[in-house]
MDAnalysis code that builds the backbone (N, CA, C; Angstrom):
import MDAnalysis as mda
import numpy as np

u = mda.Universe.empty(306, n_residues=102, atom_resindex=np.repeat(np.arange(102), 3), trajectory=True)
u.add_TopologyAttr("name", ["N", "CA", "C"] * 102)
u.add_TopologyAttr("resid", np.arange(1, 103))
u.add_TopologyAttr("resname", ["MET", "SER", "ILE", "ARG", "SER", "TYR", "GLN", "ASP", "SER", "SER", "ARG", "ASN", "LEU", "SER", "SER", "GLN", "SER", "LEU", "THR", "LEU", "GLY", "SER", "SER", "ALA", "GLY", "GLY", "SER", "THR", "ALA", "VAL", "PHE", "GLY", "SER", "GLN", "THR", "TYR", "GLN", "ILE", "ARG", "LEU", "ALA", "ALA", "THR", "ASN", "THR", "THR", "LYS", "TYR", "LEU", "VAL", "GLY", "GLU", "SER", "PRO", "SER", "VAL", "SER", "SER", "THR", "THR", "ILE", "LEU", "GLN", "THR", "GLY", "ALA", "THR", "LEU", "PRO", "ALA", "ASN", "VAL", "ILE", "GLU", "TRP", "VAL", "THR", "VAL", "THR", "PRO", "GLY", "GLN", "ARG", "LEU", "SER", "ALA", "ILE", "THR", "THR", "SER", "THR", "ALA", "ALA", "ASP", "LEU", "THR", "VAL", "THR", "GLU", "THR", "GLY", "THR"])
u.atoms.positions = np.array([
    [17.284, 35.669, 0.610],
    [15.914, 35.338, -0.101],
    [15.744, 34.071, -0.190],
    [14.702, 33.062, 1.025],
    [14.414, 31.877, 1.342],
    [13.714, 31.047, 0.166],
    [14.239, 30.034, 0.093],
    [13.125, 29.172, -0.835],
    [12.309, 28.102, 0.109],
    [11.475, 28.018, -0.241],
    [10.251, 27.135, 0.229],
    [9.580, 26.022, -0.116],
    [10.515, 24.994, 0.526],
    [9.735, 23.549, -1.172],
    [8.144, 23.158, -0.273],
    [7.428, 22.884, -0.606],
    [5.939, 22.388, -0.308],
    [5.897, 20.881, -0.810],
    [5.671, 19.641, 0.106],
    [5.115, 18.773, -0.214],
    [3.550, 18.713, -1.242],
    [4.031, 17.684, -2.281],
    [2.941, 17.689, -3.113],
    [1.884, 17.179, -2.368],
    [0.590, 17.592, -2.849],
    [-0.182, 17.185, -2.182],
    [-1.820, 16.466, -3.118],
    [-2.018, 15.439, -2.491],
    [-3.568, 14.863, -2.936],
    [-4.653, 14.658, -2.167],
    [-5.797, 14.620, -2.698],
    [-6.847, 14.564, -1.773],
    [-7.169, 12.753, -1.544],
    [-7.810, 12.661, -0.203],
    [-8.350, 11.686, -0.225],
    [-9.225, 11.082, -0.437],
    [-9.451, 10.127, -0.921],
    [-9.996, 9.525, -1.357],
    [-10.782, 8.495, -0.762],
    [-10.468, 7.610, -0.383],
    [-10.739, 6.325, 0.398],
    [-9.520, 6.156, 1.513],
    [-9.864, 5.158, 2.243],
    [-8.702, 4.139, 3.206],
    [-9.460, 2.996, 3.425],
    [-8.299, 1.896, 3.006],
    [-8.772, 0.754, 3.876],
    [-7.162, 0.220, 4.490],
    [-8.605, -0.518, 5.295],
    [-7.029, -0.999, 6.616],
    [-7.187, -2.813, 6.123],
    [-5.857, -3.320, 6.378],
    [-6.032, -4.763, 6.511],
    [-5.262, -5.161, 7.607],
    [-5.420, -6.402, 8.026],
    [-4.884, -7.094, 9.139],
    [-4.231, -8.283, 8.361],
    [-2.354, -8.283, 8.951],
    [-1.851, -9.248, 8.006],
    [-1.527, -9.885, 8.949],
    [-1.017, -11.646, 8.377],
    [-0.249, -12.307, 9.440],
    [0.940, -12.802, 8.398],
    [1.899, -13.611, 8.989],
    [2.886, -14.279, 8.820],
    [2.363, -15.059, 7.258],
    [1.516, -15.869, 7.353],
    [1.242, -16.552, 6.637],
    [0.597, -16.357, 5.425],
    [-0.557, -15.429, 5.963],
    [-1.790, -15.221, 5.252],
    [-1.802, -14.109, 5.366],
    [-2.134, -13.441, 4.133],
    [-2.120, -11.757, 3.703],
    [-3.380, -11.455, 2.929],
    [-3.304, -9.605, 2.563],
    [-4.622, -9.905, 2.241],
    [-4.364, -8.948, 1.606],
    [-5.481, -8.382, 0.765],
    [-5.190, -7.576, -0.542],
    [-6.670, -6.639, -0.371],
    [-5.913, -5.372, -1.178],
    [-7.462, -4.098, -1.009],
    [-8.643, -4.667, -1.829],
    [-9.533, -3.757, -1.917],
    [-10.539, -3.522, -2.948],
    [-9.844, -3.064, -4.329],
    [-10.704, -3.049, -5.258],
    [-10.057, -2.587, -6.624],
    [-10.024, -1.271, -6.299],
    [-9.276, -0.226, -6.920],
    [-8.684, 0.801, -6.704],
    [-9.699, 1.933, -8.056],
    [-10.526, 3.058, -6.896],
    [-11.504, 3.817, -8.110],
    [-10.646, 4.742, -8.957],
    [-11.887, 4.972, -10.059],
    [-11.137, 5.151, -11.220],
    [-10.681, 6.720, -11.002],
    [-10.747, 7.362, -10.108],
    [-9.871, 8.258, -10.118],
    [-8.592, 8.126, -8.923],
    [-7.788, 6.704, -8.630],
    [-7.026, 6.754, -7.945],
    [-5.604, 6.988, -8.773],
    [-4.568, 7.117, -8.685],
    [-3.628, 7.580, -9.349],
    [-2.196, 7.461, -7.988],
    [-2.475, 7.333, -7.119],
    [-1.299, 7.012, -6.166],
    [-2.108, 6.958, -4.716],
    [-1.133, 6.063, -3.886],
    [-1.527, 5.535, -2.688],
    [-0.542, 6.114, -1.466],
    [-1.197, 6.248, -0.394],
    [-0.019, 6.431, 0.584],
    [-0.226, 4.495, 1.530],
    [0.786, 4.432, 1.821],
    [0.670, 3.390, 2.444],
    [1.288, 3.495, 4.511],
    [1.083, 2.973, 4.964],
    [1.453, 3.022, 6.618],
    [1.663, 1.511, 7.377],
    [2.299, 1.529, 7.870],
    [2.128, -0.392, 8.557],
    [2.687, -0.977, 9.888],
    [2.153, -1.333, 10.904],
    [2.544, -1.290, 11.732],
    [4.228, -2.376, 12.997],
    [4.020, -2.847, 11.263],
    [5.601, -3.640, 11.479],
    [5.900, -4.337, 9.651],
    [7.360, -4.291, 9.264],
    [7.497, -4.491, 7.877],
    [6.490, -5.630, 7.462],
    [6.236, -5.138, 6.175],
    [5.722, -5.542, 5.346],
    [5.699, -5.716, 3.785],
    [5.420, -6.458, 3.041],
    [5.754, -6.763, 1.719],
    [4.541, -6.531, 0.960],
    [4.684, -5.702, -0.156],
    [3.359, -5.540, -0.868],
    [3.672, -5.274, -2.379],
    [2.173, -6.529, -3.580],
    [2.894, -6.244, -4.888],
    [1.298, -5.256, -5.165],
    [1.614, -4.556, -6.461],
    [0.738, -3.873, -6.962],
    [-0.020, -4.555, -8.176],
    [-0.892, -4.621, -8.414],
    [-1.148, -4.882, -10.098],
    [-2.944, -5.431, -10.494],
    [-2.816, -6.055, -11.228],
    [-4.585, -6.524, -11.864],
    [-5.063, -7.277, -11.424],
    [-4.011, -8.714, -10.158],
    [-4.516, -9.735, -10.403],
    [-5.075, -9.813, -8.900],
    [-6.287, -10.963, -9.097],
    [-7.302, -10.416, -7.852],
    [-6.749, -10.755, -6.411],
    [-6.045, -12.188, -6.570],
    [-5.078, -12.298, -4.990],
    [-3.626, -13.029, -6.122],
    [-2.611, -12.405, -5.360],
    [-0.998, -13.042, -5.328],
    [-0.554, -13.774, -4.208],
    [-0.469, -15.166, -4.172],
    [0.660, -15.964, -3.290],
    [1.135, -15.111, -2.170],
    [1.066, -15.836, -0.993],
    [2.025, -15.631, -0.428],
    [3.430, -15.609, -0.698],
    [3.795, -16.837, -1.281],
    [5.327, -16.714, -1.610],
    [4.960, -15.749, -2.825],
    [4.874, -15.517, -3.619],
    [5.196, -14.574, -4.276],
    [5.261, -12.922, -3.880],
    [4.537, -12.615, -3.393],
    [4.383, -11.631, -2.327],
    [5.964, -11.478, -1.917],
    [6.593, -12.587, -0.891],
    [7.614, -12.153, -0.205],
    [8.825, -12.689, -1.420],
    [8.512, -12.903, -1.904],
    [9.698, -13.062, -3.345],
    [10.472, -12.225, -3.882],
    [8.910, -11.429, -4.722],
    [8.975, -10.439, -5.446],
    [8.361, -9.014, -5.159],
    [7.763, -8.471, -3.456],
    [7.142, -7.372, -3.258],
    [8.334, -6.683, -2.757],
    [7.644, -5.359, -2.649],
    [8.693, -4.176, -1.895],
    [8.332, -4.687, -0.763],
    [9.585, -3.812, -0.090],
    [9.096, -3.996, 1.006],
    [9.014, -2.783, 2.206],
    [8.119, -2.139, 3.004],
    [7.641, -0.658, 3.657],
    [8.178, -1.611, 4.809],
    [9.216, -1.107, 5.718],
    [9.600, -0.638, 6.755],
    [8.325, -0.620, 7.982],
    [7.987, -1.141, 8.981],
    [7.422, -0.323, 10.215],
    [7.352, 1.526, 10.704],
    [6.313, 1.791, 10.591],
    [6.023, 2.946, 10.779],
    [6.432, 3.619, 10.250],
    [6.426, 3.852, 8.487],
    [7.077, 4.459, 7.909],
    [5.874, 4.942, 6.375],
    [5.894, 5.657, 6.350],
    [5.060, 6.841, 5.006],
    [5.572, 6.817, 4.111],
    [5.171, 5.254, 2.997],
    [5.538, 5.344, 1.805],
    [3.874, 5.655, 0.540],
    [4.704, 6.300, -0.953],
    [3.452, 6.986, -1.701],
    [4.241, 6.101, -2.903],
    [2.645, 5.221, -3.127],
    [3.077, 4.983, -4.125],
    [2.363, 4.916, -5.296],
    [2.757, 5.541, -6.953],
    [2.014, 5.294, -8.098],
    [1.412, 3.845, -8.620],
    [0.007, 4.171, -9.004],
    [-1.038, 3.223, -9.054],
    [-2.008, 3.854, -10.334],
    [-2.496, 2.231, -10.938],
    [-3.494, 2.902, -11.737],
    [-4.600, 2.635, -11.771],
    [-6.266, 3.211, -11.691],
    [-7.315, 2.835, -10.823],
    [-7.524, 1.686, -11.760],
    [-7.765, 0.314, -11.057],
    [-8.386, -0.403, -11.231],
    [-7.457, -2.234, -10.740],
    [-6.544, -1.301, -10.237],
    [-5.052, -1.927, -9.578],
    [-5.596, -2.084, -8.355],
    [-4.916, -3.410, -7.876],
    [-5.123, -3.390, -6.126],
    [-3.626, -3.846, -5.574],
    [-3.640, -3.829, -4.131],
    [-2.209, -4.232, -3.628],
    [-2.754, -5.362, -2.573],
    [-2.074, -6.489, -2.955],
    [-1.850, -7.146, -2.148],
    [-0.528, -7.459, -1.410],
    [-0.706, -7.640, 0.069],
    [0.421, -7.858, 0.504],
    [0.590, -9.023, 1.790],
    [1.698, -8.751, 2.747],
    [1.898, -9.645, 3.684],
    [3.027, -9.593, 4.676],
    [2.886, -9.875, 6.149],
    [3.760, -9.396, 7.167],
    [4.930, -10.332, 6.753],
    [6.086, -9.366, 7.321],
    [7.265, -10.222, 7.960],
    [7.763, -10.855, 9.433],
    [6.691, -10.362, 9.913],
    [6.563, -10.149, 11.193],
    [5.324, -11.411, 11.423],
    [4.779, -11.259, 12.875],
    [4.164, -12.244, 13.298],
    [2.470, -11.429, 12.703],
    [2.379, -10.004, 13.123],
    [1.194, -9.490, 12.182],
    [1.554, -7.979, 12.364],
    [0.968, -7.329, 11.558],
    [0.690, -5.723, 11.023],
    [-0.563, -5.647, 10.997],
    [-1.033, -4.399, 11.227],
    [-2.135, -3.512, 10.163],
    [-1.383, -2.420, 9.529],
    [-2.289, -2.895, 8.019],
    [-1.527, -2.124, 7.556],
    [-2.786, -0.683, 6.474],
    [-2.356, 0.654, 6.260],
    [-3.500, 1.187, 5.980],
    [-3.489, 1.400, 4.448],
    [-4.420, 1.856, 3.250],
    [-4.091, 1.722, 2.323],
    [-5.351, 3.191, 2.290],
    [-4.424, 4.075, 1.878],
    [-4.948, 5.480, 1.961],
    [-4.935, 5.793, 0.004],
    [-6.274, 5.783, -0.403],
    [-6.221, 6.700, -2.038],
    [-6.300, 7.714, -2.418],
    [-5.073, 7.951, -3.141],
    [-5.603, 9.359, -3.109],
    [-5.540, 10.295, -4.963],
    [-5.799, 11.200, -4.859],
    [-6.130, 11.362, -5.795],
    [-5.887, 13.186, -6.382],
    [-6.177, 13.841, -7.526],
    [-5.666, 15.037, -7.741],
    [-6.851, 15.642, -7.725],
])
């Protein structure tokens, strides 16, 4: 008997792309009413925070944000109405944020 495991899946609702710099970060639009998970992928190491604030300072993101390594896909649980703010620890990075729902 073999046991097969499956990756949980979600529907892609929308995607946002951010171009980040080391001195100027970026924020996504507010997540939709059906968004409970996002998928992140970045071309260079990135620090990010998810919350309700419309903008977060680069210093706050660098000091308290989670680290997303380059070329790694990460899934993050969110609440509708939140947004993601991010900055790169390199000179530049492209970050793709895909909203997913059930």
